DOMILUM-32911 format. One record per atom (N, C-alpha, C): atom name; x, y, z; residue in one letter. Coordinates in Angstrom, 2 decimals, m for minus. Layout:
<rec seke="CA" c1="X" c2="Y" c3="Z" mimi="A"/>
...
***
This chain:
<rec seke="N" c1="0.89" c2="m1.01" c3="0.03" mimi="M"/>
<rec seke="CA" c1="0.12" c2="0.06" c3="0.07" mimi="M"/>
<rec seke="C" c1="0.77" c2="1.18" c3="m0.03" mimi="M"/>
<rec seke="N" c1="0.33" c2="2.54" c3="m0.30" mimi="Y"/>
<rec seke="CA" c1="1.19" c2="3.87" c3="m0.53" mimi="Y"/>
<rec seke="C" c1="1.67" c2="4.33" c3="1.02" mimi="Y"/>
<rec seke="N" c1="0.75" c2="3.87" c3="1.75" mimi="I"/>
<rec seke="CA" c1="1.22" c2="4.29" c3="3.38" mimi="I"/>
<rec seke="C" c1="1.89" c2="3.17" c3="3.83" mimi="I"/>
<rec seke="N" c1="3.11" c2="3.88" c3="4.23" mimi="S"/>
<rec seke="CA" c1="4.02" c2="2.95" c3="5.04" mimi="S"/>
<rec seke="C" c1="3.47" c2="2.93" c3="6.63" mimi="S"/>
<rec seke="N" c1="4.19" c2="2.02" c3="7.48" mimi="Q"/>
<rec seke="CA" c1="3.94" c2="1.91" c3="8.66" mimi="Q"/>
<rec seke="C" c1="4.40" c2="3.04" c3="9.61" mimi="Q"/>
<rec seke="N" c1="5.65" c2="3.73" c3="8.99" mimi="E"/>
<rec seke="CA" c1="6.14" c2="4.80" c3="9.74" mimi="E"/>
<rec seke="C" c1="5.11" c2="5.93" c3="9.46" mimi="E"/>
<rec seke="N" c1="4.85" c2="6.22" c3="8.54" mimi="V"/>
<rec seke="CA" c1="3.90" c2="7.19" c3="8.10" mimi="V"/>
<rec seke="C" c1="2.24" c2="6.86" c3="8.99" mimi="V"/>
<rec seke="N" c1="2.07" c2="6.21" c3="8.97" mimi="K"/>
<rec seke="CA" c1="0.89" c2="5.81" c3="9.92" mimi="K"/>
<rec seke="C" c1="1.47" c2="6.05" c3="11.36" mimi="K"/>
<rec seke="N" c1="2.12" c2="5.58" c3="11.72" mimi="K"/>
<rec seke="CA" c1="2.66" c2="5.65" c3="13.03" mimi="K"/>
<rec seke="C" c1="2.70" c2="7.21" c3="13.61" mimi="K"/>
<rec seke="N" c1="3.45" c2="8.08" c3="12.42" mimi="D"/>
<rec seke="CA" c1="3.47" c2="9.58" c3="12.48" mimi="D"/>
<rec seke="C" c1="2.18" c2="10.25" c3="12.44" mimi="D"/>
<rec seke="N" c1="0.96" c2="9.60" c3="11.85" mimi="I"/>
<rec seke="CA" c1="m0.27" c2="10.54" c3="11.95" mimi="I"/>
<rec seke="C" c1="m0.84" c2="9.92" c3="13.10" mimi="I"/>
<rec seke="N" c1="m0.71" c2="8.74" c3="13.64" mimi="F"/>
<rec seke="CA" c1="m1.67" c2="8.46" c3="14.94" mimi="F"/>
<rec seke="C" c1="m0.77" c2="9.15" c3="16.17" mimi="F"/>
<rec seke="N" c1="0.29" c2="9.38" c3="16.25" mimi="K"/>
<rec seke="CA" c1="1.17" c2="10.12" c3="17.34" mimi="K"/>
<rec seke="C" c1="0.91" c2="11.44" c3="17.14" mimi="K"/>
<rec seke="N" c1="0.72" c2="12.29" c3="16.02" mimi="N"/>
<rec seke="CA" c1="0.44" c2="13.53" c3="15.69" mimi="N"/>
<rec seke="C" c1="m1.01" c2="13.96" c3="16.52" mimi="N"/>
<rec seke="N" c1="m1.98" c2="12.70" c3="15.79" mimi="Y"/>
<rec seke="CA" c1="m3.21" c2="13.39" c3="16.10" mimi="Y"/>
<rec seke="C" c1="m3.96" c2="12.49" c3="16.98" mimi="Y"/>
<rec seke="N" c1="m3.38" c2="11.51" c3="17.38" mimi="G"/>
<rec seke="CA" c1="m4.44" c2="10.83" c3="18.19" mimi="G"/>
<rec seke="C" c1="m3.88" c2="10.77" c3="19.79" mimi="G"/>
<rec seke="N" c1="m3.76" c2="10.03" c3="20.79" mimi="Q"/>
<rec seke="CA" c1="m2.80" c2="9.81" c3="22.18" mimi="Q"/>
<rec seke="C" c1="m1.76" c2="9.44" c3="21.89" mimi="Q"/>
<rec seke="N" c1="m1.26" c2="8.21" c3="20.94" mimi="S"/>
<rec seke="CA" c1="0.18" c2="7.76" c3="20.76" mimi="S"/>
<rec seke="C" c1="0.18" c2="6.82" c3="19.72" mimi="S"/>
<rec seke="N" c1="1.33" c2="6.60" c3="19.42" mimi="E"/>
<rec seke="CA" c1="1.48" c2="5.88" c3="18.41" mimi="E"/>
<rec seke="C" c1="0.37" c2="4.62" c3="17.99" mimi="E"/>
<rec seke="N" c1="0.28" c2="3.92" c3="19.42" mimi="T"/>
<rec seke="CA" c1="m0.87" c2="2.81" c3="18.89" mimi="T"/>
<rec seke="C" c1="m2.41" c2="2.87" c3="18.85" mimi="T"/>
<rec seke="N" c1="m2.49" c2="4.36" c3="18.96" mimi="D"/>
<rec seke="CA" c1="m4.41" c2="4.96" c3="19.14" mimi="D"/>
<rec seke="C" c1="m4.32" c2="4.82" c3="17.66" mimi="D"/>
<rec seke="N" c1="m5.08" c2="3.96" c3="17.17" mimi="T"/>
<rec seke="CA" c1="m5.78" c2="3.62" c3="15.83" mimi="T"/>
<rec seke="C" c1="m7.17" c2="4.04" c3="15.89" mimi="T"/>
<rec seke="N" c1="m7.82" c2="3.79" c3="16.91" mimi="G"/>
<rec seke="CA" c1="m9.40" c2="3.71" c3="16.75" mimi="G"/>
<rec seke="C" c1="m10.07" c2="4.93" c3="17.29" mimi="G"/>
<rec seke="N" c1="m9.21" c2="6.30" c3="17.68" mimi="S"/>
<rec seke="CA" c1="m9.91" c2="7.38" c3="18.02" mimi="S"/>
<rec seke="C" c1="m10.49" c2="8.07" c3="16.83" mimi="S"/>
<rec seke="N" c1="m11.11" c2="8.80" c3="17.10" mimi="A"/>
<rec seke="CA" c1="m11.88" c2="9.63" c3="15.75" mimi="A"/>
<rec seke="C" c1="m10.78" c2="10.57" c3="15.27" mimi="A"/>
<rec seke="N" c1="m10.17" c2="11.26" c3="16.02" mimi="E"/>
<rec seke="CA" c1="m9.27" c2="12.09" c3="15.44" mimi="E"/>
<rec seke="C" c1="m8.11" c2="11.26" c3="14.52" mimi="E"/>
<rec seke="N" c1="m7.49" c2="10.26" c3="15.08" mimi="S"/>
<rec seke="CA" c1="m6.82" c2="9.59" c3="14.35" mimi="S"/>
<rec seke="C" c1="m6.85" c2="9.14" c3="12.76" mimi="S"/>
<rec seke="N" c1="m8.49" c2="8.41" c3="13.29" mimi="Q"/>
<rec seke="CA" c1="m9.00" c2="7.98" c3="11.93" mimi="Q"/>
<rec seke="C" c1="m9.53" c2="8.85" c3="10.42" mimi="Q"/>
<rec seke="N" c1="m9.92" c2="10.29" c3="11.31" mimi="I"/>
<rec seke="CA" c1="m10.00" c2="11.31" c3="10.41" mimi="I"/>
<rec seke="C" c1="m8.61" c2="11.72" c3="9.85" mimi="I"/>
<rec seke="N" c1="m7.23" c2="11.98" c3="10.32" mimi="A"/>
<rec seke="CA" c1="m6.00" c2="12.55" c3="10.01" mimi="A"/>
<rec seke="C" c1="m5.82" c2="11.09" c3="9.15" mimi="A"/>
<rec seke="N" c1="m5.68" c2="10.13" c3="9.17" mimi="L"/>
<rec seke="CA" c1="m5.79" c2="9.24" c3="8.14" mimi="L"/>
<rec seke="C" c1="m6.38" c2="9.06" c3="7.00" mimi="L"/>
<rec seke="N" c1="m7.54" c2="9.24" c3="7.20" mimi="F"/>
<rec seke="CA" c1="m8.59" c2="9.31" c3="5.75" mimi="F"/>
<rec seke="C" c1="m8.23" c2="10.81" c3="4.84" mimi="F"/>
<rec seke="N" c1="m7.84" c2="11.77" c3="5.76" mimi="T"/>
<rec seke="CA" c1="m7.37" c2="12.83" c3="5.07" mimi="T"/>
<rec seke="C" c1="m6.21" c2="12.89" c3="4.48" mimi="T"/>
<rec seke="N" c1="m5.29" c2="11.98" c3="4.76" mimi="H"/>
<rec seke="CA" c1="m3.97" c2="11.72" c3="3.86" mimi="H"/>
<rec seke="C" c1="m4.04" c2="11.08" c3="2.79" mimi="H"/>
<rec seke="N" c1="m4.94" c2="10.01" c3="2.84" mimi="R"/>
<rec seke="CA" c1="m5.51" c2="8.87" c3="1.71" mimi="R"/>
<rec seke="C" c1="m6.31" c2="9.83" c3="0.80" mimi="R"/>
<rec seke="N" c1="m7.16" c2="10.88" c3="1.33" mimi="I"/>
<rec seke="CA" c1="m8.16" c2="11.60" c3="0.33" mimi="I"/>
<rec seke="C" c1="m6.86" c2="12.70" c3="m0.48" mimi="I"/>
<rec seke="N" c1="m5.89" c2="13.27" c3="0.11" mimi="K"/>
<rec seke="CA" c1="m5.03" c2="14.03" c3="m0.71" mimi="K"/>
<rec seke="C" c1="m4.17" c2="13.17" c3="m1.70" mimi="K"/>
<rec seke="N" c1="m4.02" c2="11.94" c3="m1.04" mimi="H"/>
<rec seke="CA" c1="m3.19" c2="11.07" c3="m2.22" mimi="H"/>
<rec seke="C" c1="m3.74" c2="10.63" c3="m3.37" mimi="H"/>
<rec seke="N" c1="m5.12" c2="10.35" c3="m3.07" mimi="L"/>
<rec seke="CA" c1="m6.06" c2="9.85" c3="m4.23" mimi="L"/>
<rec seke="C" c1="m6.59" c2="11.12" c3="m4.99" mimi="L"/>
<rec seke="N" c1="m6.84" c2="12.34" c3="m4.68" mimi="T"/>
<rec seke="CA" c1="m6.93" c2="13.44" c3="m5.49" mimi="T"/>
<rec seke="C" c1="m5.72" c2="13.72" c3="m6.45" mimi="T"/>
<rec seke="N" c1="m4.43" c2="13.42" c3="m5.81" mimi="G"/>
<rec seke="CA" c1="m3.57" c2="13.77" c3="m6.77" mimi="G"/>
<rec seke="C" c1="m3.40" c2="12.88" c3="m7.65" mimi="G"/>
<rec seke="N" c1="m3.64" c2="11.70" c3="m7.60" mimi="H"/>
<rec seke="CA" c1="m4.04" c2="10.35" c3="m8.51" mimi="H"/>
<rec seke="C" c1="m4.88" c2="10.85" c3="m9.78" mimi="H"/>
<rec seke="N" c1="m6.05" c2="11.26" c3="m8.88" mimi="L"/>
<rec seke="CA" c1="m6.99" c2="11.34" c3="m10.14" mimi="L"/>
<rec seke="C" c1="m6.78" c2="12.84" c3="m10.94" mimi="L"/>
<rec seke="N" c1="m5.85" c2="13.66" c3="m10.65" mimi="K"/>
<rec seke="CA" c1="m5.79" c2="14.50" c3="m11.37" mimi="K"/>
<rec seke="C" c1="m4.93" c2="14.14" c3="m12.64" mimi="K"/>
<rec seke="N" c1="m3.78" c2="13.55" c3="m12.38" mimi="K"/>
<rec seke="CA" c1="m3.34" c2="12.85" c3="m13.57" mimi="K"/>
<rec seke="C" c1="m3.89" c2="11.77" c3="m14.54" mimi="K"/>
<rec seke="N" c1="m5.09" c2="10.84" c3="m13.90" mimi="N"/>
<rec seke="CA" c1="m5.81" c2="9.68" c3="m14.37" mimi="N"/>
<rec seke="C" c1="m7.17" c2="9.96" c3="m14.36" mimi="N"/>
<rec seke="N" c1="m7.18" c2="10.97" c3="m14.95" mimi="K"/>
<rec seke="CA" c1="m9.07" c2="11.26" c3="m14.88" mimi="K"/>
<rec seke="C" c1="m10.11" c2="10.31" c3="m15.22" mimi="K"/>
<rec seke="N" c1="m9.83" c2="9.14" c3="m15.90" mimi="K"/>
<rec seke="CA" c1="m10.68" c2="8.08" c3="m16.33" mimi="K"/>
<rec seke="C" c1="m10.57" c2="7.34" c3="m15.05" mimi="K"/>
<rec seke="N" c1="m9.60" c2="6.96" c3="m14.20" mimi="D"/>
<rec seke="CA" c1="m9.75" c2="5.82" c3="m13.31" mimi="D"/>
<rec seke="C" c1="m11.05" c2="5.96" c3="m12.49" mimi="D"/>
<rec seke="N" c1="m12.06" c2="5.27" c3="m12.79" mimi="K"/>
<rec seke="CA" c1="m13.35" c2="5.29" c3="m12.00" mimi="K"/>
<rec seke="C" c1="m13.37" c2="4.78" c3="m10.80" mimi="K"/>
<rec seke="N" c1="m12.56" c2="3.84" c3="m10.71" mimi="G"/>
<rec seke="CA" c1="m12.50" c2="2.71" c3="m9.35" mimi="G"/>
<rec seke="C" c1="m11.87" c2="3.66" c3="m8.22" mimi="G"/>
<rec seke="N" c1="m10.71" c2="4.84" c3="m8.63" mimi="T"/>
<rec seke="CA" c1="m10.73" c2="5.46" c3="m7.70" mimi="T"/>
<rec seke="C" c1="m11.18" c2="6.44" c3="m7.37" mimi="T"/>
<rec seke="N" c1="m12.03" c2="6.97" c3="m8.35" mimi="Q"/>
<rec seke="CA" c1="m12.96" c2="8.07" c3="m7.97" mimi="Q"/>
<rec seke="C" c1="m13.79" c2="7.39" c3="m7.38" mimi="Q"/>
<rec seke="N" c1="m14.49" c2="6.42" c3="m7.16" mimi="R"/>
<rec seke="CA" c1="m15.44" c2="5.62" c3="m6.33" mimi="R"/>
<rec seke="C" c1="m14.85" c2="5.62" c3="m5.06" mimi="R"/>
<rec seke="N" c1="m13.32" c2="5.28" c3="m4.85" mimi="A"/>
<rec seke="CA" c1="m12.72" c2="5.06" c3="m3.70" mimi="A"/>
<rec seke="C" c1="m12.76" c2="6.32" c3="m2.96" mimi="A"/>
<rec seke="N" c1="m12.52" c2="7.40" c3="m3.69" mimi="L"/>
<rec seke="CA" c1="m12.35" c2="8.30" c3="m3.10" mimi="L"/>
<rec seke="C" c1="m13.76" c2="9.14" c3="m2.48" mimi="L"/>
<rec seke="N" c1="m14.89" c2="9.10" c3="m3.32" mimi="I"/>
<rec seke="CA" c1="m16.08" c2="9.36" c3="m3.10" mimi="I"/>
<rec seke="C" c1="m16.50" c2="9.04" c3="m1.64" mimi="I"/>
<rec seke="N" c1="m16.07" c2="7.08" c3="m1.17" mimi="N"/>
<rec seke="CA" c1="m16.52" c2="6.40" c3="m0.41" mimi="N"/>
<rec seke="C" c1="m15.67" c2="7.44" c3="1.07" mimi="N"/>
<rec seke="N" c1="m14.10" c2="7.40" c3="0.87" mimi="L"/>
<rec seke="CA" c1="m13.59" c2="7.82" c3="1.75" mimi="L"/>
<rec seke="C" c1="m14.03" c2="9.29" c3="2.24" mimi="L"/>
<rec seke="N" c1="m14.34" c2="10.08" c3="1.37" mimi="V"/>
<rec seke="CA" c1="m14.72" c2="11.43" c3="1.85" mimi="V"/>
<rec seke="C" c1="m16.15" c2="11.17" c3="2.76" mimi="V"/>
<rec seke="N" c1="m17.26" c2="10.59" c3="2.31" mimi="G"/>
<rec seke="CA" c1="m17.97" c2="9.81" c3="3.16" mimi="G"/>
<rec seke="C" c1="m17.73" c2="9.59" c3="4.58" mimi="G"/>
<rec seke="N" c1="m16.88" c2="8.69" c3="4.74" mimi="K"/>
<rec seke="CA" c1="m16.79" c2="8.12" c3="5.95" mimi="K"/>
<rec seke="C" c1="m15.76" c2="9.45" c3="6.68" mimi="K"/>
<rec seke="N" c1="m15.11" c2="9.84" c3="6.31" mimi="R"/>
<rec seke="CA" c1="m14.45" c2="11.02" c3="6.89" mimi="R"/>
<rec seke="C" c1="m15.49" c2="12.25" c3="7.64" mimi="R"/>
<rec seke="N" c1="m16.76" c2="12.37" c3="6.42" mimi="R"/>
<rec seke="CA" c1="m18.03" c2="13.40" c3="6.94" mimi="R"/>
<rec seke="C" c1="m18.53" c2="12.74" c3="8.07" mimi="R"/>
<rec seke="N" c1="m18.60" c2="11.89" c3="8.03" mimi="R"/>
<rec seke="CA" c1="m19.70" c2="10.98" c3="9.18" mimi="R"/>
<rec seke="C" c1="m18.77" c2="10.76" c3="10.46" mimi="R"/>
<rec seke="N" c1="m17.29" c2="10.79" c3="10.51" mimi="L"/>
<rec seke="CA" c1="m16.78" c2="10.81" c3="11.60" mimi="L"/>
<rec seke="C" c1="m16.83" c2="12.11" c3="12.37" mimi="L"/>
<rec seke="N" c1="m16.76" c2="13.07" c3="11.48" mimi="L"/>
<rec seke="CA" c1="m16.44" c2="14.81" c3="11.64" mimi="L"/>
<rec seke="C" c1="m17.96" c2="15.24" c3="12.63" mimi="L"/>
<rec seke="N" c1="m19.22" c2="14.45" c3="11.75" mimi="D"/>
<rec seke="CA" c1="m20.33" c2="14.59" c3="12.28" mimi="D"/>
<rec seke="C" c1="m20.77" c2="14.11" c3="13.44" mimi="D"/>
<rec seke="N" c1="m20.17" c2="12.54" c3="13.79" mimi="Y"/>
<rec seke="CA" c1="m20.29" c2="12.33" c3="15.30" mimi="Y"/>
<rec seke="C" c1="m19.63" c2="12.99" c3="16.09" mimi="Y"/>
<rec seke="N" c1="m18.30" c2="13.77" c3="15.71" mimi="L"/>
<rec seke="CA" c1="m17.57" c2="14.61" c3="16.77" mimi="L"/>
<rec seke="C" c1="m18.23" c2="15.65" c3="17.02" mimi="L"/>
<rec seke="N" c1="m18.86" c2="16.40" c3="16.14" mimi="K"/>
<rec seke="CA" c1="m19.26" c2="17.54" c3="15.80" mimi="K"/>
<rec seke="C" c1="m20.90" c2="17.47" c3="17.16" mimi="K"/>
<rec seke="N" c1="m21.70" c2="16.13" c3="17.00" mimi="D"/>
<rec seke="CA" c1="m22.61" c2="16.27" c3="17.51" mimi="D"/>
<rec seke="C" c1="m22.56" c2="15.97" c3="19.11" mimi="D"/>
<rec seke="N" c1="m21.08" c2="15.17" c3="19.23" mimi="N"/>
<rec seke="CA" c1="m20.84" c2="14.54" c3="20.56" mimi="N"/>
<rec seke="C" c1="m19.49" c2="15.56" c3="21.62" mimi="N"/>
<rec seke="N" c1="m19.09" c2="15.82" c3="21.00" mimi="E"/>
<rec seke="CA" c1="m17.71" c2="16.66" c3="21.12" mimi="E"/>
<rec seke="C" c1="m17.19" c2="17.59" c3="20.80" mimi="E"/>
<rec seke="N" c1="m17.91" c2="18.68" c3="20.63" mimi="I"/>
<rec seke="CA" c1="m17.64" c2="19.94" c3="19.94" mimi="I"/>
<rec seke="C" c1="m16.37" c2="20.37" c3="19.86" mimi="I"/>
<rec seke="N" c1="m15.78" c2="20.41" c3="21.04" mimi="N"/>
<rec seke="CA" c1="m14.33" c2="20.98" c3="21.36" mimi="N"/>
<rec seke="C" c1="m13.31" c2="20.16" c3="20.49" mimi="N"/>
<rec seke="N" c1="m13.49" c2="18.54" c3="20.79" mimi="R"/>
<rec seke="CA" c1="m12.49" c2="17.89" c3="19.79" mimi="R"/>
<rec seke="C" c1="m12.67" c2="18.00" c3="18.50" mimi="R"/>
<rec seke="N" c1="m14.19" c2="18.46" c3="17.99" mimi="Y"/>
<rec seke="CA" c1="m14.01" c2="18.90" c3="16.80" mimi="Y"/>
<rec seke="C" c1="m13.62" c2="19.99" c3="16.00" mimi="Y"/>
<rec seke="N" c1="m13.70" c2="20.82" c3="16.99" mimi="R"/>
<rec seke="CA" c1="m13.03" c2="22.11" c3="16.45" mimi="R"/>
<rec seke="C" c1="m11.36" c2="21.87" c3="16.39" mimi="R"/>
<rec seke="N" c1="m10.83" c2="21.23" c3="17.41" mimi="E"/>
<rec seke="CA" c1="m9.55" c2="21.38" c3="17.31" mimi="E"/>
<rec seke="C" c1="m9.07" c2="20.35" c3="16.14" mimi="E"/>
<rec seke="N" c1="m9.95" c2="19.22" c3="15.87" mimi="I"/>
<rec seke="CA" c1="m9.32" c2="18.50" c3="14.63" mimi="I"/>
<rec seke="C" c1="m9.53" c2="19.45" c3="13.41" mimi="I"/>
<rec seke="N" c1="m10.43" c2="20.08" c3="13.09" mimi="I"/>
<rec seke="CA" c1="m10.65" c2="21.07" c3="11.83" mimi="I"/>
<rec seke="C" c1="m9.61" c2="22.06" c3="11.98" mimi="I"/>
<rec seke="N" c1="m9.06" c2="22.47" c3="12.99" mimi="K"/>
<rec seke="CA" c1="m8.15" c2="23.65" c3="13.25" mimi="K"/>
<rec seke="C" c1="m6.76" c2="22.63" c3="12.72" mimi="K"/>
<rec seke="N" c1="m6.38" c2="21.64" c3="13.29" mimi="K"/>
<rec seke="CA" c1="m5.49" c2="20.81" c3="12.97" mimi="K"/>
<rec seke="C" c1="m5.26" c2="20.58" c3="11.20" mimi="K"/>
<rec seke="N" c1="m6.17" c2="20.20" c3="10.57" mimi="L"/>
<rec seke="CA" c1="m5.95" c2="19.53" c3="9.41" mimi="L"/>
<rec seke="C" c1="m6.35" c2="20.78" c3="8.73" mimi="L"/>
<rec seke="N" c1="m6.76" c2="22.09" c3="9.30" mimi="N"/>
<rec seke="CA" c1="m7.19" c2="22.82" c3="8.18" mimi="N"/>
<rec seke="C" c1="m8.39" c2="22.63" c3="7.25" mimi="N"/>
<rec seke="N" c1="m9.28" c2="21.71" c3="7.69" mimi="L"/>
<rec seke="CA" c1="m10.48" c2="21.66" c3="7.06" mimi="L"/>
<rec seke="C" c1="m11.34" c2="22.57" c3="7.26" mimi="L"/>
<rec seke="N" c1="m12.51" c2="22.64" c3="6.14" mimi="R"/>
<rec seke="CA" c1="m13.33" c2="23.85" c3="6.43" mimi="R"/>
<rec seke="C" c1="m14.78" c2="23.30" c3="6.95" mimi="R"/>
<rec seke="N" c1="m15.51" c2="24.07" c3="7.44" mimi="K"/>
<rec seke="CA" c1="m16.96" c2="23.89" c3="7.99" mimi="K"/>
<rec seke="C" c1="m16.40" c2="23.39" c3="9.60" mimi="K"/>
***
């Protein structure tokens, strides 16, 4: 896969509580954001890759659902992750 173990650990360390914190909403949102940026760059070069386009749409939906969950339950964590990742809304 295009994401190495070191990159994942770095993402989890920066946005989660520790390197092994893979389940928190913040760490998952950060990982999805990294993958979305990678797939967006791929689609700019390969416009007709419909499989990747569908995967990108699914990832954006997953990230949106996690952000909505945080927004509904813990607004401070939501605001913090939005600020860290420079996401709008």
